[in-house]
Structure formats: C-alpha cells, structure tokens
C-alpha positions in Angstrom: 139.9 98.6 66.5 141.9 99.0 69.1 140.7 100.0 73.1 141.6 103.4 72.7 139.8 104.3 69.6 136.8 102.7 70.9 136.9 104.5 73.9 137.6 107.4 72.1 134.8 106.9 69.6 132.2 105.9 72.4 132.7 109.7 74.1 132.3 111.3 71.2 128.4 110.3 70.6 125.6 112.5 71.4 123.5 111.4 74.7 119.9 111.9 74.4 118.5 112.9 77.7 114.6 112.2 77.7 113.4 114.7 80.5 110.3 113.3 82.5 106.8 114.4 82.3 106.8 116.3 86.3 109.6 116.1 88.2 111.0 113.4 90.6 109.0 114.0 94.0 106.1 113.7 92.2 106.2 110.2 91.4 106.8 109.5 95.5 104.0 111.6 95.7 101.4 109.3 93.3 103.3 106.2 94.6 102.3 107.3 98.1 99.0 108.1 97.4 98.2 104.9 95.7 99.4 102.9 98.9 97.1 105.1 100.9 94.2 104.2 98.9 95.1 100.5 99.0 95.8 100.8 102.3 92.1 102.3 103.0 90.6 99.5 100.6 92.2 96.8 102.8 91.2 98.4 106.2 87.8 98.6 105.2 87.3 94.6 104.8 88.6 94.4 108.5 85.9 92.1 110.6 84.2 90.6 106.9 84.2 87.4 108.5 82.3 88.3 112.1 79.7 90.4 109.9 77.6 87.2 109.6 79.0 85.0 112.2 76.1 84.1 113.3 75.4 82.4 109.4 79.0 80.7 110.0 77.6 79.3 113.7 74.8 77.6 111.4 76.6 76.1 109.3 79.6 74.6 111.2 76.4 73.0 113.6 74.5 71.4 110.6 77.8 70.2 108.8 79.2 68.9 112.2 82.5 71.8 112.6 83.3 73.2 115.4 83.9 76.6 116.0 86.5 78.5 118.1 
C-alpha cells in the first residue's frame, strides 16, 4: 500500500465523537471547588503543634531536649 493510498483510506474513516457529560467549564469549577475544600482542610490544621505546647515542653524537660 502506498502512502497516498494509506492517507486516502485514513481520511475516509468515521470519526467518533464522545460528548462530555457536561460543559467543559464545569470541569474547572469542580476542580476549583476540590482545591478550595482541600485548602480549608489544610488550613484547619494550622497551629496544631502549639495547642499542646505545655505537654511538649514537659516531654522536652523529661527527655533532656531543648525547646526553641
């Protein structure tokens, strides 16, 4: 089969188009929402190490570590 015949045969094939389940911008909105939710989850863990600073200091005193 020559190159021209291959190109002609390929151009005659039927192209199948799979429609998206919803418009393309909705994918971006879903992704943005997921990142915002994950950001809030991450933000909720701020300052967790300092909640029990008295316990951390007691542990450091007992085990000879220096606190900064």
